[in-house]
C-alpha positions as CSV (number, residue, x, y, z in Angstrom):
1,M,-1.0,15.2,20.8
2,D,-2.9,12.9,18.6
3,L,-0.6,9.9,18.0
4,I,-2.0,8.6,14.7
5,A,0.7,7.2,12.6
6,Y,0.1,5.8,9.1
7,V,2.8,3.4,8.1
8,T,3.4,1.3,5.1
9,A,4.0,-2.4,5.3
10,E,7.7,-1.8,5.1
11,T,7.9,0.2,8.4
12,P,9.8,-2.4,10.5
13,D,8.6,-1.7,14.0
14,V,5.0,-1.3,13.2
15,S,5.0,-4.1,10.7
16,L,6.4,-6.5,13.2
17,Y,3.9,-5.4,15.8
18,V,0.9,-6.0,13.6
19,Q,2.2,-9.3,12.3
20,R,2.9,-10.5,15.9
21,H,-0.5,-9.6,17.2
22,Y,-2.8,-9.9,14.2
23,G,-1.1,-12.8,12.3
24,P,0.1,-13.0,8.8
25,I,-1.9,-10.2,7.1
26,P,-3.0,-11.0,3.6
27,R,-2.0,-8.3,1.1
28,M,-1.2,-5.7,3.7
29,R,-0.8,-2.1,2.4
30,G,-0.5,-0.1,5.6
31,A,-1.6,0.3,9.2
32,L,-2.6,3.0,11.6
33,L,-2.1,3.1,15.3
34,M,-5.2,5.0,16.3
35,E,-5.1,6.8,19.7
36,A,-6.9,10.0,20.7
37,G,-10.4,10.3,19.2
38,Y,-10.4,6.9,17.6
39,L,-11.3,4.6,20.4
40,H,-13.4,1.4,20.6
41,E,-15.0,1.0,23.9
42,G,-12.4,3.4,25.4
43,E,-9.4,1.5,24.0
44,P,-7.0,2.2,21.2
45,V,-7.6,0.7,17.8
46,V,-5.2,-0.6,15.1
47,Y,-6.5,0.0,11.5
48,I,-5.0,-2.3,8.8
49,H,-5.4,-1.5,5.1
50,T,-5.2,-4.5,2.7
51,R,-5.9,-5.3,-0.9
52,C,-8.5,-7.9,0.2
53,G,-11.8,-6.2,-0.6
54,G,-14.5,-7.4,-3.0
55,G,-13.7,-10.8,-4.6
56,N,-10.2,-10.7,-3.0
57,Y,-11.8,-11.2,0.4
58,D,-12.4,-14.9,0.1
59,Y,-9.7,-15.6,-2.5
60,F,-6.9,-14.4,-0.3
61,G,-8.3,-15.7,3.1
62,A,-9.2,-12.3,4.6
63,G,-12.4,-13.6,6.2
64,E,-10.5,-16.4,8.0
65,W,-7.8,-13.9,9.0
66,E,-10.3,-11.3,10.4
67,C,-12.7,-13.7,12.1
68,G,-10.0,-15.9,13.4
69,N,-8.6,-13.1,15.6
70,P,-10.4,-12.4,18.8
71,L,-9.2,-8.8,18.6
72,F,-11.1,-8.1,15.4
73,I,-13.7,-5.4,15.7
74,E,-15.0,-4.9,12.1
75,G,-14.0,-4.6,8.5
76,T,-15.3,-2.7,5.5
77,D,-14.5,-2.6,1.8
78,D,-13.1,0.8,0.6
79,E,-16.0,2.9,-0.8
80,F,-13.9,4.2,-3.7
81,D,-12.1,1.0,-4.7
82,C,-13.8,-2.1,-3.4
83,T,-10.6,-4.2,-4.0
84,Y,-9.2,-2.6,-0.8
85,R,-10.4,-3.4,2.7
86,D,-10.1,-1.7,6.0
87,S,-10.0,-3.9,9.1
88,Y,-10.1,-2.6,12.7
89,F,-8.7,-4.5,15.7
90,R,-8.3,-3.7,19.4
91,A,-4.8,-2.6,20.0
92,V,-2.5,-4.7,22.2
93,V,-1.1,-2.1,24.5
94,D,2.1,-3.6,25.7
95,D,5.7,-2.3,26.0
96,E,6.3,-2.7,22.2
97,Y,3.2,-0.6,21.4
98,R,4.2,2.1,23.8
99,A,7.8,2.2,22.5
100,I,6.5,2.5,18.9
101,L,4.2,5.4,19.9
102,A,7.1,7.1,21.8
103,S,9.4,6.7,18.8
104,L,6.7,8.1,16.4
105,E,6.0,11.0,18.8
106,S,9.7,11.9,19.0
107,E,10.0,11.8,15.2
108,A,7.0,14.1,14.8
109,G,8.6,16.5,17.3
110,E,11.8,16.8,15.2
């Protein structure tokens, strides 16, 4: 089963996980926990969608946020609306991460 789960910034477990591991996220709009088929060097990836593309990048400190995190892989402005930005980070696969995936998997099976 492909355990990709898009969540909004209001989804408590995932929101706390990304805040804890990737710091205060400027203008966060959502996140994906990317597993099967979406790996970076064989490891899971966390995708974070923000409203920090284009001129918002410097104004809201997205550059400092991305480059200041050693888990940062890459980021790109949205091709349809450049005021949005997609940032990719190595996932921190810990007990919290595994519990979130297990919870999402059980919800998908209902």
